[in-house]
C-alpha positions, 0 to 999 in steps of 0.5 A: 344934284345931291340926293339925301339918303332918306326921304321925308313925307311929301308934306304940304303939297302947296308949300315947297318949304315942307317938301323933302329934297328928293320930292323937290328933285323928283318934281324937277326931273319930271318936268325935264322928262327923259330927253333933258333929264337923262344926263342927270339920271346917269350921274346918280348912284343906284340908291339915289335913283331908287329914292327919286323913283319912290319920291316920284310915285309918292308925289300925287298932284302937285299944283302949278303954283307949287311947281313954279315955286320949286323951280324958282327956288332951284334956279335961285340956288344956281345964281352963284354961278354968275350973271347971264345976259338974255336976248332974242338971239341968244335965246334962239341960239340956245333953243336951236341946240336942244330943240327941233328946228321947227319947234324953235321957229314956232316958239320964237315966232310967238315971242316975236309976234302978237301974244296968242299967235300960236294959241290955236296950235296949242288947242289942237294938242288939248284932249277933246273931252277937256276942251269940251268941258271948258267950252260948254260954259262959254257963249255959243258964238265963242265956241263957234269961233274956237271950233272954226280955228281947230282941225275938223276932226278935232272939232268933230270930237268936241261937238260930240261931247257938248250938250246936244242943244249947244252943239246944234246952236254952234253948228248953225253959227259956224254955218253962218259965220263970216270973217271975225273982227280982229278985236273979237279974235284977240279977246277970245285968244286972251280969254283962252290964255288966261282962263284955260291954257294957263290952268290946264296943268291942274286939269290935265295932269299926266299920270306919274307912272307914264312919266316913269315908264318913259324914263325907265325906257331910257335905261339899259335892260340891266338897270331897268330890270334892277329898278323894276325889281326894287319897285316890286318890293317897295310898291308892286302896284307901281311896278305893275303900272310902269311895266304896262306903260313901258314900250320896248323892243319886244312890242315891235312884234305887235306891228301889222305888216304895213307898220313893219314895212314902214319901219324897215324902210327907215331903219339903218341896216347896221342898226337892224343887224345889231338889234336882231343879233341880241334879240330872241328867236321870236323877234328874229323870225318876225322881222325876217318874215317881213323881208324877201328871202334874199334880204333876210339872207343878207341880214343874217350875213351882216349879223355874223360879220359884226362879230361879238357885241357888247350888251350896251351896243345891242341895247342902243340899236334896239332903242334906236328902232323903238325911237324910229317906230315912235317917230313914225307913229307920231306921223300917223304912219304906223300904230303901236299896239300893246297888251295883246292888242287890247289897247293901242298906243298912238305916240 
């Protein structure tokens, strides 16, 4: 993906024709995220990465329609590569190579089955405040049906945010609720899909600094330092926000004893040895304190036996530990704290 050496103003955010090439590229890379976008970032020159980083921080809110038109234009430019044939089997095979097995099964089940089959799972991932803001304008019976379909803790959060009179009415209806007719359930699902979920991107936009923090986490430490330093010159406020949102190997020292033990149970021994070999004294002391004397001695022996390591190997090992910690946090097995414990980030 070629990037021009100069950027133009974002222009009319509703018209892709008036967006510069770097801003269009920034939209696409933001959509791809760190996992699928990383191979592209690795092919870019340093000055191109700086241009794209600046473009991302300049985007602001890009409406869903504009994002779609940018993607359509991008895909159209790839059409010269030749024709392709799409089918259920080919789609499933492709997704299986790039997505987790469970996610692929869920996606293909929705395609195979009736529309909206997976709507209730989608609602579980929507912030309670956003869902409550939508439901407060719906009929109480509709709200009752929706909240009966989501997890109890999520329903509780939504109820707390609804107007008290409506919330009490909804609770009474949920208590009296019997089996909902399929036709009524299908209608509610269709309403949610057409009026809420499909327009959610405009009401629940992710802060671009969060996305950039995830991307910067994928860099090795030298690249990360270089670009944060460049951002300090261009936009000190953006650099500060990105640093605050980044999750690094050093943040693992904020784990409580239970979280540390959960991580130690899943991290590979050679990965831990490489990660700590390049860590500072405080990090080493933290992890050694979570081990028995014998285990700590064995780890020290492993660290010595590995011999000299390239910085890249240390970075990869530390990144592996960070990824494992995030996976455990996703499962609720540990809590990751940042900013001196003032805020907790649950991944």
